[in-house]
C-alpha positions in Angstrom: 93.0 13.6 126.3 89.6 14.2 124.7 86.9 11.8 126.1 84.8 9.7 123.7 81.5 11.5 124.4 83.0 15.0 123.7 84.8 13.6 120.6 81.7 12.2 119.0 80.0 15.7 118.9 83.2 17.3 117.7 83.6 14.7 115.0 80.1 15.1 113.7 80.6 18.8 113.5 83.9 18.3 111.8 82.4 16.2 109.1 79.6 18.7 108.4 82.0 21.6 108.2 84.3 19.7 105.9 81.4 19.0 103.5 80.5 22.7 103.6 84.0 23.5 102.5 83.8 21.2 99.5 85.5 18.1 100.8 83.7 15.0 99.6 85.8 12.5 101.6 86.8 12.8 105.3 88.4 10.2 107.6 90.6 10.0 110.6 93.8 8.0 111.1 96.2 7.6 113.9 99.5 9.5 113.8 101.4 6.6 115.2 104.4 5.2 113.3 103.8 2.4 110.7 107.1 0.5 110.4 105.9 -1.4 107.4 105.2 1.8 105.5 108.6 3.3 106.3 110.3 0.1 105.2 108.4 0.1 101.9 109.5 3.7 101.2 113.1 2.9 102.0 113.1 -0.1 99.7 111.6 2.0 96.9 114.1 4.7 97.3 117.0 2.2 97.5 116.0 0.9 94.1 116.2 4.4 92.7 112.6 4.4 91.5 112.2 8.0 92.6 114.5 9.1 89.8 115.8 12.7 90.2 113.3 13.6 93.0 116.0 14.0 95.5 113.6 15.8 97.9 111.9 12.4 98.5 115.1 10.9 99.8 116.4 13.9 101.7 113.2 13.9 103.9 112.5 10.2 103.8 112.7 9.9 107.6 110.0 12.6 108.0 107.7 10.8 105.5 107.9 7.6 107.6 105.1 8.6 109.9 103.2 11.8 110.9 105.0 11.9 114.3 108.4 11.9 112.5 107.4 15.2 111.0 105.6 16.5 114.1 106.1 14.6 117.3 103.1 16.2 119.0 100.6 14.8 116.5 98.1 12.3 117.7 95.6 12.1 114.9 95.5 12.8 111.2 92.3 14.2 109.5 92.6 13.1 105.9 90.4 14.9 103.4 89.6 14.5 99.7 88.2 17.0 97.2 86.9 15.7 93.9 88.1 16.8 90.5 86.2 14.2 88.5 86.1 15.2 84.9 83.0 15.5 82.8 84.8 14.6 79.6 86.7 11.5 78.7 90.4 12.1 79.8 91.5 9.9 76.8 89.4 11.8 74.2 92.4 13.6 72.6 94.4 10.4 72.1 93.8 10.4 68.4 94.2 14.2 67.9 98.0 14.6 67.4 97.7 18.3 66.4 96.3 18.9 69.9 98.1 18.6 73.3 96.9 16.5 76.2 97.1 18.1 79.7 96.4 15.9 82.7 92.9 16.5 84.1 94.1 17.8 87.4 96.1 20.6 85.8 93.4 21.9 83.4 91.8 24.1 86.1 93.0 26.1 89.1 96.0 25.2 91.1 94.8 22.6 93.7 97.7 23.5 96.1 96.2 27.0 96.7 92.6 25.9 96.8 93.1 22.9 99.2 95.4 24.8 101.5 92.9 27.6 101.9 90.0 25.2 102.7 92.2 23.2 105.0 93.2 26.3 106.9 89.5 27.3 107.2 88.7 23.8 108.6 91.6 23.9 111.0 90.4 27.3 112.3 87.0 25.9 112.9 88.5 22.9 114.7 90.4 25.2 117.1 87.4 27.4 117.8 85.0 24.4 118.2 87.4 22.7 120.6 87.7 25.8 122.7 83.9 26.3 122.6 83.4 22.8 123.9 85.9 23.4 126.8 88.2 20.7 125.5 91.4 22.7 126.0 94.0 23.9 123.6 94.6 22.0 120.3 97.5 22.1 118.0 97.0 21.8 114.2 99.2 21.7 111.1 97.8 21.5 107.5 99.5 19.9 104.5 98.8 19.4 100.8 101.5 17.6 98.8 104.4 20.0 99.1 105.4 18.6 102.5 107.0 15.2 103.4 103.6 13.6 104.0 102.6 10.1 102.7 99.1 11.2 101.6 97.9 8.1 99.9 98.8 5.7 102.7 97.2 8.1 105.2 94.1 8.3 103.0 93.9 4.6 103.0 94.4 4.4 106.8 91.7 6.9 107.3 89.2 4.9 105.2 89.0 7.3 102.2 89.8 4.5 99.8 92.7 2.2 99.0 96.0 2.5 97.1 95.3 0.8 93.8 97.7 -1.2 91.6 98.6 2.1 90.0 99.7 3.3 93.5 97.1 6.2 93.6 94.2 6.3 95.9 90.9 4.8 94.7 87.6 5.6 96.2 84.4 3.6 95.8 82.4 6.8 95.5 84.9 9.1 93.6 87.1 6.8 91.7 90.6 8.0 91.0 89.8 11.7 91.0 90.6 13.0 94.5 93.0 15.7 95.6 94.2 14.9 99.1 95.0 17.1 102.0 95.7 16.5 105.8 95.3 18.2 109.1 97.6 16.9 111.7 96.3 17.6 115.2 97.2 17.0 118.9 93.7 15.9 119.5 93.2 12.1 120.1 90.3 11.2 117.8 89.0 7.7 117.2 90.4 6.4 113.9 88.2 5.1 111.1 88.6 1.6 109.6 91.2 1.5 106.9 90.1 1.3 103.3 89.8 -2.2 101.9 91.7 -3.1 98.7 89.1 -3.8 96.0 91.3 -4.1 93.0 90.8 -7.9 92.8 92.3 -9.4 89.7 91.8 -6.3 87.6 95.0 -5.0 85.9 93.5 -2.4 83.6 95.8 0.3 84.9 98.9 -1.8 84.5 98.0 -2.7 80.9 97.1 0.9 80.0 100.5 2.4 80.9 102.3 3.5 77.7 105.8 3.2 79.1 105.4 0.1 81.3 106.1 2.1 84.5 104.7 -0.6 86.8 107.3 -3.4 87.4 104.7 -5.0 89.6 101.2 -4.2 90.9 101.3 -1.6 93.6 104.8 -0.5 92.5 105.6 2.5 90.3 109.0 3.2 88.7 108.8 7.0 88.4 111.7 7.0 86.0 109.4 5.4 83.4 106.3 7.4 84.2 105.1 10.1 81.8 103.9 12.3 84.6 107.4 12.2 86.1 109.1 12.7 82.7 107.0 15.7 81.7 106.7 17.4 85.1 109.6 16.4 87.5 112.4 15.5 85.1 114.5 18.5 84.2 116.8 17.2 81.5 116.2 15.8 78.1 113.5 13.1 78.0 115.1 9.7 77.3 114.8 8.8 73.7 113.2 5.4 74.4 110.1 7.0 75.9 109.5 9.8 73.5 107.3 8.0 71.0 105.2 6.6 73.9 104.5 10.1 75.2 102.5 10.8 72.1 100.7 14.2 72.6 100.9 14.4 76.4 102.6 17.6 77.4 101.9 17.7 81.1 101.2 14.5 83.1 99.3 11.4 82.0 95.9 10.1 83.1 95.9 6.7 81.3 96.2 4.5 84.4 93.6 6.6 86.3 91.2 6.9 83.4 90.8 3.2 82.8 90.0 2.3 86.4 86.5 0.6 86.5 85.7 2.4 89.8 85.5 5.7 88.0 82.0 4.7 86.8 80.8 5.9 90.3 82.6 9.2 90.2 80.3 12.2 89.4 81.7 15.4 87.9 78.9 17.3 89.7 80.8 16.7 92.9 84.0 18.4 91.6 84.9 21.8 92.8 84.1 24.5 90.3 87.7 25.9 90.6 88.9 22.7 89.0 86.8 23.0 85.8 89.0 23.0 82.8 90.1 26.3 81.3 89.3 26.6 77.6 93.0 27.2 76.7 94.0 23.9 78.4 91.2 21.5 77.6 92.3 21.0 74.0 95.2 23.4 73.1 96.7 23.4 69.7 100.4 22.5 69.6 101.1 25.4 67.2 99.8 27.9 69.7 101.8 26.4 72.6 105.1 26.3 70.6 104.7 30.1 70.0 104.9 30.9 73.7 107.8 32.9 75.0 108.5 33.2 78.7 106.1 36.2 79.2 103.4 34.5 77.1 103.8 31.3 79.1 103.4 33.1 82.4 100.3 35.0 81.2 98.6 31.9 79.9 99.5 29.7 82.9 98.8 32.2 85.7 97.0 30.4 88.5 97.8 26.9 87.0 99.9 24.2 88.6 101.7 24.0 85.2 103.4 27.3 85.8 105.8 25.8 88.3 107.7 23.8 85.6 108.6 26.9 83.7 108.5 27.8 80.1 111.6 25.8 79.0 110.4 22.4 80.4 106.9 23.1 79.0 108.2 23.8 75.5 110.5 20.8 75.7 107.3 18.7 76.3 105.4 20.4 73.4 108.3 19.7 71.1 108.2 16.0 71.9 104.5 16.0 71.1 105.2 18.0 67.9 107.7 15.4 66.8 105.1 12.7 67.4 102.4 14.5 65.6 103.4 13.9 62.0 102.1 17.5 61.3 104.6 19.0 58.9 103.0 22.4 59.2 104.9 22.7 62.6 108.4 22.3 61.0 109.0 26.1 60.8 108.2 26.6 64.5 110.2 23.6 65.5 113.2 24.7 63.4 113.1 28.2 65.1 113.3 26.5 68.5 116.4 24.6 67.5 118.2 27.9 68.2 116.7 28.3 71.7 119.2 29.3 74.3 118.2 26.4 76.6 120.1 23.4 75.4 117.3 21.0 76.5 114.8 22.9 74.4 117.2 23.0 71.4 117.9 19.3 71.5 114.1 18.5 71.7 113.6 20.8 68.7 116.3 19.1 66.7 114.7 15.7 67.5 111.2 16.9 66.6 112.5 18.3 63.3 114.0 15.0 62.3 110.9 13.1 63.2 108.7 15.5 61.2 110.9 15.4 58.1 110.8 11.6 58.2 107.0 11.5 58.6 105.2 9.9 55.7 
């Protein structure tokens, strides 16, 4: 076990190194089990609010606590990297001929960027522990592709708190933090958990276009535009299509209206997350023209690439149907013959909507 005096110096060095690597928020939480958190997850899953994200249910036990995933873990180093936008995320709301892409997906793929920085910090921790004569240390790094409850861990480590929209909110960085974790066998003194500062505010709840929050601090993913445009593989339910508007990948509405964002500074954001010109305000007409090869070229290095061309075009067709732009009818009609039945159905719906437009 690492003694307190040795840990203090190690901790100070860790914080400095993390800042050097671009992390703006760093905290430490215990890896011990939290029965309340596991019970909350089980209840959410039992109500089917995860939709078709079977992977959440399959590995639910490992999500329950860090030690369920890695029994040797004693501490969790939780880290946040800012992607605070310089522009208003809602600026394209009244531009139906353009497509809206969630802020987090307009730049480079955060999975790759965070994982690389986390590995660098983990290597530093191993070397520094050895240099200080503190013995061997085990580490594992995670972004959001592993069964890790990142937002509760971020809260436990004092990075912020889970807001009523269920995302992490930071007093300094608002709603714009990518989260990553280093699990370690080191026993480090935990930070104080983040304090809930939402108060009576319900801006995020009121902003949701599809009423995806049955209650504060509870999200029904089946109604969430981010889920529908990213995780959901089949046809988008008809009752949500008009509410999707021109959003083709994700939705920022509940995050963008959070009052705590007034403290977030775009200057703190990693340059790798700056929006690419072709994704900051893309024309629907250009996106509808993409074949599989064109999609792959355009989205190389983007998190959007993982949903594939067909799901992406499905989303663009829903936006086209909502646009009222009759100049898109020819492109939409052509996609009604797409070999993918989900794309073809979305095109048929969009064509009907456009022909009925005033």
